DSSP file (Angstrom, degrees, kcal/mol; ACC not computed):
  #  RESIDUE AA STRUCTURE BP1 BP2  ACC     N-H-->O    O-->H-N    N-H-->O    O-->H-N    TCO  KAPPA ALPHA  PHI   PSI    X-CA   Y-CA   Z-CA
    1    1 A M     >        0   0    0      0, 0.0     4,-2.2     0, 0.0     5,-0.1   0.000 360.0 360.0 360.0 -44.0   80.0   57.1   40.0
    2    2 A D  H  >  +     0   0    0      1,-0.2     4,-2.8     2,-0.2     5,-0.2   0.883 360.0  53.8 -62.5 -38.4   83.0   57.9   42.1
    3    3 A A  H  > S+     0   0    0      1,-0.2     4,-2.6     2,-0.2    -1,-0.2   0.902 109.1  48.1 -63.7 -40.9   84.1   60.7   39.7
    4    4 A Q  H  > S+     0   0    0      2,-0.2     4,-2.6     1,-0.2    -1,-0.2   0.897 111.0  51.0 -66.6 -39.5   80.7   62.3   40.0
    5    5 A Q  H  X S+     0   0    0     -4,-2.2     4,-2.7     2,-0.2    -2,-0.2   0.928 112.6  46.2 -62.2 -45.3   80.8   62.0   43.8
    6    6 A R  H  X S+     0   0    0     -4,-2.8     4,-2.8     2,-0.2    -2,-0.2   0.919 112.4  50.1 -64.0 -42.7   84.3   63.7   43.8
    7    7 A K  H  X S+     0   0    0     -4,-2.6     4,-2.4     1,-0.2    -1,-0.2   0.911 111.5  49.1 -61.1 -42.0   83.1   66.3   41.4
    8    8 A L  H  X S+     0   0    0     -4,-2.6     4,-2.4     2,-0.2    -2,-0.2   0.910 111.9  48.3 -63.8 -43.5   80.1   67.0   43.7
    9    9 A E  H  X S+     0   0    0     -4,-2.7     4,-2.6     2,-0.2    -2,-0.2   0.904 111.1  51.2 -63.8 -41.2   82.3   67.2   46.8
   10   10 A D  H  X S+     0   0    0     -4,-2.8     4,-2.6     1,-0.2    -2,-0.2   0.912 110.7  48.2 -61.6 -42.4   84.6   69.6   44.9
   11   11 A L  H  X S+     0   0    0     -4,-2.4     4,-2.4     2,-0.2    -2,-0.2   0.894 111.2  50.3 -66.3 -38.9   81.7   71.8   44.0
   12   12 A R  H  X S+     0   0    0     -4,-2.4     4,-2.4     2,-0.2    -2,-0.2   0.913 111.7  48.5 -64.1 -41.7   80.4   71.8   47.5
   13   13 A L  H  X S+     0   0    0     -4,-2.6     4,-2.3     2,-0.2    -2,-0.2   0.917 111.9  48.8 -63.9 -43.2   83.8   72.7   48.8
   14   14 A E  H  X S+     0   0    0     -4,-2.6     4,-2.4     1,-0.2    -1,-0.2   0.890 110.8  51.3 -63.1 -39.3   84.1   75.5   46.2
   15   15 A L  H  X S+     0   0    0     -4,-2.4     4,-2.6     2,-0.2    -2,-0.2   0.909 109.2  50.2 -63.9 -43.0   80.6   76.7   47.2
   16   16 A A  H  X S+     0   0    0     -4,-2.4     4,-2.3     2,-0.2    -2,-0.2   0.901 111.3  49.0 -63.3 -40.6   81.6   76.8   50.9
   17   17 A R  H  X S+     0   0    0     -4,-2.3     4,-2.6     2,-0.2    -2,-0.2   0.921 110.7  50.3 -63.3 -43.2   84.7   78.8   50.1
   18   18 A A  H  X S+     0   0    0     -4,-2.4     4,-2.7     1,-0.2    -2,-0.2   0.911 109.9  50.3 -62.5 -41.8   82.7   81.2   48.0
   19   19 A R  H  X S+     0   0    0     -4,-2.6     4,-2.5     2,-0.2    -1,-0.2   0.913 110.7  49.7 -62.6 -41.5   80.2   81.7   50.9
   20   20 A G  H  X S+     0   0    0     -4,-2.3     4,-2.2     2,-0.2    -2,-0.2   0.906 111.9  48.0 -61.8 -41.4   83.0   82.4   53.3
   21   21 A H  H  X S+     0   0    0     -4,-2.6     4,-2.6     2,-0.2    -2,-0.2   0.900 110.5  51.4 -66.3 -40.6   84.5   84.9   50.9
   22   22 A I  H  X S+     0   0    0     -4,-2.7     4,-2.4     2,-0.2    -2,-0.2   0.917 110.5  49.0 -61.5 -42.9   81.1   86.5   50.4
   23   23 A E  H  X S+     0   0    0     -4,-2.5     4,-2.3     2,-0.2    -2,-0.2   0.893 110.7  50.5 -64.5 -39.5   80.7   86.8   54.2
   24   24 A E  H  X S+     0   0    0     -4,-2.2     4,-2.3     2,-0.2    -2,-0.2   0.926 111.9  47.0 -63.5 -44.8   84.2   88.3   54.5
   25   25 A L  H  X S+     0   0    0     -4,-2.6     4,-2.4     1,-0.2    -2,-0.2   0.878 110.1  53.7 -64.0 -37.8   83.4   90.9   51.8
   26   26 A R  H  X S+     0   0    0     -4,-2.4     4,-2.3     2,-0.2    -1,-0.2   0.913 109.2  48.4 -62.4 -43.4   80.0   91.6   53.5
   27   27 A T  H  X S+     0   0    0     -4,-2.3     4,-2.2     2,-0.2    -2,-0.2   0.920 111.6  49.1 -63.7 -43.6   81.9   92.3   56.8
   28   28 A Q  H  X S+     0   0    0     -4,-2.3     4,-2.7     1,-0.2    -2,-0.2   0.896 110.1  52.0 -62.3 -39.3   84.4   94.6   55.1
   29   29 A L  H  X S+     0   0    0     -4,-2.4     4,-1.7     2,-0.2    -1,-0.2   0.909 108.5  50.7 -62.9 -42.3   81.5   96.4   53.4
   30   30 A E  H  X S+     0   0    0     -4,-2.3     4,-0.6     2,-0.2    -2,-0.2   0.913 112.1  47.2 -62.0 -42.1   79.9   97.0   56.8
   31   31 A V  H >< S+     0   0    0     -4,-2.2     3,-0.9     1,-0.2    -2,-0.2   0.927 115.8  44.4 -65.4 -44.4   83.1   98.3   58.3
   32   32 A H  H 3< S+     0   0    0     -4,-2.7    -1,-0.2     1,-0.2    -2,-0.2   0.717 105.7  62.7 -74.0 -19.3   83.7  100.6   55.3
   33   33 A S  H 3< S+     0   0    0     -4,-1.7    -1,-0.2    -5,-0.2    -2,-0.2   0.611  74.3 112.6 -83.6 -10.0   80.1  101.8   55.2
   34   34 A L  S << S-     0   0    0     -3,-0.9    -3,-0.0    -4,-0.6    -4,-0.0  -0.393  73.1-120.7 -60.6 136.5   80.3  103.3   58.6
   35   35 A E    >>  -     0   0    0      1,-0.1     4,-2.3    -2,-0.1     3,-0.6  -0.436  21.5-109.7 -76.5 155.1   80.0  107.0   58.3
   36   36 A P  H 3> S+     0   0    0      0, 0.0     4,-2.6     0, 0.0     5,-0.2   0.826 118.9  56.3 -55.2 -33.1   82.8  109.2   59.5
   37   37 A T  H 3> S+     0   0    0      2,-0.2     4,-2.2     1,-0.2     5,-0.1   0.905 107.5  48.3 -67.6 -38.0   80.6  110.5   62.4
   38   38 A E  H <> S+     0   0    0     -3,-0.6     4,-2.4     2,-0.2    -1,-0.2   0.900 111.0  51.0 -66.5 -39.4   80.0  106.9   63.5
   39   39 A L  H  X S+     0   0    0     -4,-2.3     4,-2.8     2,-0.2    -2,-0.2   0.909 108.7  51.5 -63.1 -41.2   83.7  106.3   63.3
   40   40 A R  H  X S+     0   0    0     -4,-2.6     4,-3.0     1,-0.2    -2,-0.2   0.912 109.6  50.2 -61.0 -41.3   84.4  109.4   65.4
   41   41 A E  H  X S+     0   0    0     -4,-2.2     4,-2.7     2,-0.2    -2,-0.2   0.906 110.5  49.4 -62.8 -41.4   82.0  108.1   68.0
   42   42 A V  H  X S+     0   0    0     -4,-2.4     4,-2.6     2,-0.2    -2,-0.2   0.932 112.5  47.6 -62.3 -45.1   83.7  104.7   68.0
   43   43 A V  H  X S+     0   0    0     -4,-2.8     4,-2.7     1,-0.2    -2,-0.2   0.922 112.2  49.7 -62.7 -44.0   87.1  106.4   68.5
   44   44 A Q  H  X S+     0   0    0     -4,-3.0     4,-2.6     2,-0.2    -2,-0.2   0.914 110.9  49.5 -62.2 -42.6   85.7  108.6   71.2
   45   45 A N  H  X S+     0   0    0     -4,-2.7     4,-2.4     2,-0.2    -1,-0.2   0.918 112.1  48.1 -61.9 -43.2   84.2  105.7   73.0
   46   46 A L  H  X S+     0   0    0     -4,-2.6     4,-2.1     2,-0.2    -2,-0.2   0.907 111.6  49.8 -64.5 -40.7   87.5  103.8   72.8
   47   47 A E  H  X S+     0   0    0     -4,-2.7     4,-2.4     2,-0.2    -2,-0.2   0.906 110.1  51.0 -63.5 -40.9   89.4  106.8   74.0
   48   48 A Q  H  X S+     0   0    0     -4,-2.6     4,-2.7     1,-0.2    -2,-0.2   0.903 108.6  51.5 -62.6 -41.2   87.0  107.1   77.0
   49   49 A Q  H  X S+     0   0    0     -4,-2.4     4,-2.5     1,-0.2    -1,-0.2   0.893 109.6  50.4 -62.4 -38.5   87.5  103.5   77.8
   50   50 A L  H  X S+     0   0    0     -4,-2.1     4,-2.7     2,-0.2    -2,-0.2   0.908 110.2  49.6 -65.5 -41.0   91.3  104.0   77.7
   51   51 A V  H  X S+     0   0    0     -4,-2.4     4,-2.5     2,-0.2    -2,-0.2   0.931 112.3  47.6 -62.5 -45.0   90.9  107.0   80.1
   52   52 A E  H  X S+     0   0    0     -4,-2.7     4,-2.4     1,-0.2    -2,-0.2   0.901 112.3  49.7 -63.3 -40.4   88.8  105.0   82.5
   53   53 A R  H  X S+     0   0    0     -4,-2.5     4,-2.6     2,-0.2    -1,-0.2   0.913 110.7  50.0 -64.0 -42.2   91.2  102.1   82.3
   54   54 A D  H  X S+     0   0    0     -4,-2.7     4,-2.4     2,-0.2    -2,-0.2   0.897 110.4  50.2 -63.0 -40.2   94.1  104.5   83.0
   55   55 A E  H  X S+     0   0    0     -4,-2.5     4,-2.1     2,-0.2    -1,-0.2   0.915 111.4  48.3 -63.9 -42.2   92.2  106.0   86.0
   56   56 A E  H  X S+     0   0    0     -4,-2.4     4,-2.3     1,-0.2    -2,-0.2   0.909 110.9  50.8 -64.6 -41.5   91.6  102.5   87.4
   57   57 A L  H  X S+     0   0    0     -4,-2.6     4,-2.7     1,-0.2    -1,-0.2   0.902 109.0  51.3 -61.9 -40.4   95.2  101.5   86.9
   58   58 A E  H  X S+     0   0    0     -4,-2.4     4,-2.5     2,-0.2    -1,-0.2   0.893 108.8  51.0 -65.6 -38.3   96.3  104.7   88.8
   59   59 A K  H  X S+     0   0    0     -4,-2.1     4,-2.5     2,-0.2    -1,-0.2   0.922 111.9  47.5 -61.7 -43.4   93.9  103.8   91.7
   60   60 A L  H  X S+     0   0    0     -4,-2.3     4,-2.3     2,-0.2    -2,-0.2   0.902 111.5  50.0 -65.9 -40.4   95.4  100.3   91.8
   61   61 A R  H  X S+     0   0    0     -4,-2.7     4,-2.7     2,-0.2    -1,-0.2   0.910 110.8  50.3 -62.8 -41.6   99.0  101.7   91.7
   62   62 A K  H  X S+     0   0    0     -4,-2.5     4,-2.7     2,-0.2    -2,-0.2   0.930 110.8  48.4 -62.6 -45.3   98.1  104.1   94.5
   63   63 A A  H  X S+     0   0    0     -4,-2.5     4,-2.4     1,-0.2    -1,-0.2   0.893 111.8  50.6 -61.6 -39.0   96.7  101.3   96.6
   64   64 A L  H  X S+     0   0    0     -4,-2.3     4,-2.5     2,-0.2    -2,-0.2   0.915 110.5  48.4 -65.4 -43.5   99.8   99.2   95.9
   65   65 A R  H  X S+     0   0    0     -4,-2.7     4,-2.6     2,-0.2    -2,-0.2   0.914 112.4  49.2 -62.5 -42.2  102.1  102.1   97.0
   66   66 A E  H  X S+     0   0    0     -4,-2.7     4,-2.5     2,-0.2    -2,-0.2   0.906 111.2  49.8 -64.0 -40.7  100.0  102.6  100.2
   67   67 A G  H  X S+     0   0    0     -4,-2.4     4,-2.4     2,-0.2    -2,-0.2   0.901 111.6  48.6 -63.7 -41.2  100.2   98.9  100.9
   68   68 A D  H  X S+     0   0    0     -4,-2.5     4,-2.6     2,-0.2    -2,-0.2   0.912 111.1  49.9 -64.7 -42.2  104.0   98.9  100.4
   69   69 A A  H  X S+     0   0    0     -4,-2.6     4,-2.4     2,-0.2    -2,-0.2   0.921 111.7  48.4 -63.2 -43.4  104.4  101.9  102.6
   70   70 A W  H  X S+     0   0    0     -4,-2.5     4,-2.5     2,-0.2    -2,-0.2   0.919 111.3  50.5 -62.1 -43.8  102.3  100.3  105.4
   71   71 A R  H  X S+     0   0    0     -4,-2.4     4,-2.6     1,-0.2    -2,-0.2   0.916 110.5  49.2 -61.5 -43.7  104.3   97.1  105.1
   72   72 A R  H  X S+     0   0    0     -4,-2.6     4,-2.7     2,-0.2    -1,-0.2   0.915 110.7  50.6 -62.7 -42.1  107.6   99.0  105.3
   73   73 A E  H  X S+     0   0    0     -4,-2.4     4,-2.7     1,-0.2    -2,-0.2   0.922 111.7  47.8 -60.3 -44.2  106.3  100.8  108.4
   74   74 A M  H  X S+     0   0    0     -4,-2.5     4,-2.8     2,-0.2     5,-0.2   0.903 111.5  50.1 -64.6 -41.0  105.3   97.6  110.0
   75   75 A E  H  X S+     0   0    0     -4,-2.6     4,-2.6     2,-0.2    -2,-0.2   0.929 113.0  46.4 -62.4 -44.4  108.6   96.0  109.2
   76   76 A E  H  X S+     0   0    0     -4,-2.7     4,-2.6     2,-0.2    -2,-0.2   0.912 112.8  49.9 -64.1 -42.1  110.5   98.9  110.7
   77   77 A S  H  X S+     0   0    0     -4,-2.7     4,-2.5    -5,-0.2    -2,-0.2   0.924 112.8  46.4 -62.8 -44.6  108.3   98.9  113.8
   78   78 A L  H  X S+     0   0    0     -4,-2.8     4,-2.9     2,-0.2     5,-0.2   0.902 111.4  51.9 -64.6 -40.5  108.8   95.2  114.3
   79   79 A T  H  X S+     0   0    0     -4,-2.6     4,-2.4     2,-0.2    -2,-0.2   0.923 111.6  46.5 -62.2 -43.9  112.6   95.5  113.8
   80   80 A R  H  X S+     0   0    0     -4,-2.6     4,-2.5     2,-0.2    -2,-0.2   0.911 113.0  50.4 -63.6 -41.3  112.7   98.3  116.4
   81   81 A G  H  X S+     0   0    0     -4,-2.5     4,-2.4     2,-0.2    -2,-0.2   0.912 111.0  48.0 -63.3 -42.7  110.6   96.3  118.8
   82   82 A I  H  X S+     0   0    0     -4,-2.9     4,-2.5     2,-0.2    -2,-0.2   0.922 112.3  49.0 -63.7 -44.2  112.8   93.2  118.4
   83   83 A E  H  X S+     0   0    0     -4,-2.4     4,-2.4     1,-0.2    -2,-0.2   0.908 110.7  50.9 -62.6 -41.2  115.9   95.3  119.0
   84   84 A S  H  X S+     0   0    0     -4,-2.5     4,-2.4     1,-0.2    -1,-0.2   0.921 111.2  47.9 -62.1 -43.6  114.4   96.8  122.1
   85   85 A L  H  X S+     0   0    0     -4,-2.4     4,-2.6     2,-0.2    -2,-0.2   0.880 110.1  52.4 -65.8 -37.3  113.5   93.4  123.4
   86   86 A R  H  X S+     0   0    0     -4,-2.5     4,-2.7     2,-0.2    -1,-0.2   0.919 110.2  48.2 -62.9 -43.0  117.0   92.1  122.7
   87   87 A Q  H  X S+     0   0    0     -4,-2.4     4,-2.3     2,-0.2    -2,-0.2   0.919 112.0  49.4 -63.1 -42.6  118.5   95.0  124.6
   88   88 A E  H  X S+     0   0    0     -4,-2.4     4,-2.4     2,-0.2    -2,-0.2   0.909 111.4  49.2 -63.3 -41.6  116.1   94.4  127.5
   89   89 A L  H  X S+     0   0    0     -4,-2.6     4,-2.8     2,-0.2    -2,-0.2   0.909 110.1  51.0 -64.2 -42.4  117.0   90.7  127.5
   90   90 A D  H  X S+     0   0    0     -4,-2.7     4,-1.1     2,-0.2    -1,-0.2   0.900 110.5  50.1 -60.3 -40.4  120.7   91.6  127.5
   91   91 A L  H  < S+     0   0    0     -4,-2.3     3,-0.3     2,-0.2     4,-0.2   0.915 111.8  47.2 -64.0 -43.4  120.1   93.9  130.4
   92   92 A I  H >< S+     0   0    0     -4,-2.4     3,-1.7     1,-0.2     6,-0.4   0.917 109.6  53.6 -64.8 -42.5  118.3   91.2  132.3
   93   93 A K  H 3< S+     0   0    0     -4,-2.8    -1,-0.2     1,-0.3    -2,-0.2   0.745 101.9  60.6 -65.0 -22.2  121.0   88.7  131.6
   94   94 A S  T 3< S+     0   0    0     -4,-1.1    -1,-0.3    -3,-0.3    -2,-0.2   0.516  86.6  99.7 -83.4  -3.3  123.6   91.0  133.0
   95   95 A T  S <> S-     0   0    0     -3,-1.7     4,-1.8    -4,-0.2     5,-0.1  -0.464  79.0-125.7 -84.9 156.4  122.0   91.1  136.5
   96   96 A R  H  > S+     0   0    0      1,-0.2     4,-2.8     2,-0.2     5,-0.2   0.853 110.6  60.2 -65.0 -35.0  123.2   89.1  139.4
   97   97 A L  H  > S+     0   0    0      2,-0.2     4,-2.4     1,-0.2    -1,-0.2   0.910 104.9  48.5 -60.4 -42.7  119.7   87.6  139.8
   98   98 A W  H  > S+     0   0    0     -6,-0.4     4,-2.5     2,-0.2    -1,-0.2   0.939 112.4  47.5 -62.2 -47.5  119.8   86.2  136.3
   99   99 A R  H  X S+     0   0    0     -4,-1.8     4,-2.3     1,-0.2    -2,-0.2   0.893 112.0  50.6 -62.5 -38.9  123.3   84.6  137.0
  100  100 A A  H  X S+     0   0    0     -4,-2.8     4,-2.5     1,-0.2    -1,-0.2   0.907 110.2  50.2 -65.3 -40.4  122.0   83.2  140.3
  101  101 A G  H  X S+     0   0    0     -4,-2.4     4,-2.7     2,-0.2     5,-0.2   0.904 109.4  50.8 -62.3 -42.6  119.0   81.7  138.5
  102  102 A E  H  X S+     0   0    0     -4,-2.5     4,-2.3     1,-0.2    -2,-0.2   0.919 111.3  47.8 -62.6 -42.9  121.2   80.1  135.9
  103  103 A R  H  X S+     0   0    0     -4,-2.3     4,-2.7     2,-0.2    -2,-0.2   0.912 111.4  51.8 -64.0 -40.4  123.4   78.6  138.6
  104  104 A Y  H  X S+     0   0    0     -4,-2.5     4,-2.7     1,-0.2    -2,-0.2   0.946 112.3  44.5 -59.1 -50.4  120.3   77.4  140.5
  105  105 A W  H  X S+     0   0    0     -4,-2.7     4,-2.1     1,-0.2    -1,-0.2   0.858 113.7  50.5 -66.6 -35.0  118.9   75.7  137.3
  106  106 A A  H  X S+     0   0    0     -4,-2.3     4,-2.3    -5,-0.2    -1,-0.2   0.925 112.4  46.9 -66.8 -43.7  122.3   74.2  136.4
  107  107 A L  H  X S+     0   0    0     -4,-2.7     4,-2.5     1,-0.2    -2,-0.2   0.919 111.7  51.1 -62.6 -44.3  122.7   72.8  140.0
  108  108 A K  H  X S+     0   0    0     -4,-2.7     4,-2.4     1,-0.2    -1,-0.2   0.902 110.4  49.0 -60.5 -41.9  119.2   71.4  139.9
  109  109 A E  H  X S+     0   0    0     -4,-2.1     4,-2.7     2,-0.2    -1,-0.2   0.892 110.5  50.6 -66.1 -39.8  119.9   69.7  136.6
  110  110 A R  H  X S+     0   0    0     -4,-2.3     4,-2.6     2,-0.2    -2,-0.2   0.910 110.5  49.8 -64.3 -40.7  123.1   68.2  137.9
  111  111 A L  H  X S+     0   0    0     -4,-2.5     4,-2.5     2,-0.2    -2,-0.2   0.922 111.9  47.8 -63.9 -43.6  121.3   66.9  141.0
  112  112 A R  H  X S+     0   0    0     -4,-2.4     4,-2.6     2,-0.2     5,-0.2   0.926 112.6  48.9 -62.2 -44.0  118.5   65.3  138.8
  113  113 A S  H  X S+     0   0    0     -4,-2.7     4,-2.2     1,-0.2    -2,-0.2   0.908 111.6  49.6 -62.7 -40.6  121.1   63.8  136.5
  114  114 A G  H  X S+     0   0    0     -4,-2.6     4,-1.8     2,-0.2    -1,-0.2   0.899 111.3  48.8 -64.4 -40.8  123.0   62.4  139.6
  115  115 A L  H  X S+     0   0    0     -4,-2.5     4,-0.9     2,-0.2    -2,-0.2   0.888 112.3  48.5 -67.2 -38.6  119.8   60.9  141.0
  116  116 A R  H  < S+     0   0    0     -4,-2.6     3,-0.3     1,-0.2    -2,-0.2   0.890 110.6  51.2 -66.9 -37.9  118.9   59.3  137.7
  117  117 A A  H  < S+     0   0    0     -4,-2.2    -1,-0.2     1,-0.2    -2,-0.2   0.857 110.9  48.0 -68.6 -34.6  122.4   57.9  137.3
  118  118 A S  H  <        0   0    0     -4,-1.8    -1,-0.2     1,-0.2    -2,-0.2   0.642 360.0 360.0 -82.3 -12.9  122.2   56.4  140.8
  119  119 A S     <        0   0    0     -4,-0.9    -1,-0.2    -3,-0.3    -2,-0.2   0.484 360.0 360.0 -79.9 360.0  118.8   54.8  140.3
């Protein structure tokens, strides 16, 4: 009985393989049966898709270049602005009013520290 079961399973497996092979041959036949005009149409469609993809890629590259250029402009503008503010701050720090203010705040802090220490 087991031998018959195994034989039956082997035959089923062989049948499944044969069906798979038949399906594979059927697919190959369908591909080979396309007429040359249909193949040309397929090739033309694929070429058109490639052209459209290339155009889309070029649009994306252009947008990326524009974004990079804008970013560089903003970085340069910010760098110039920061440098300008630093120069202005240096100019302000060089005035007598600034030095007097620094002495005032230092004196005030010493007085507060002295008052805290005596409390």
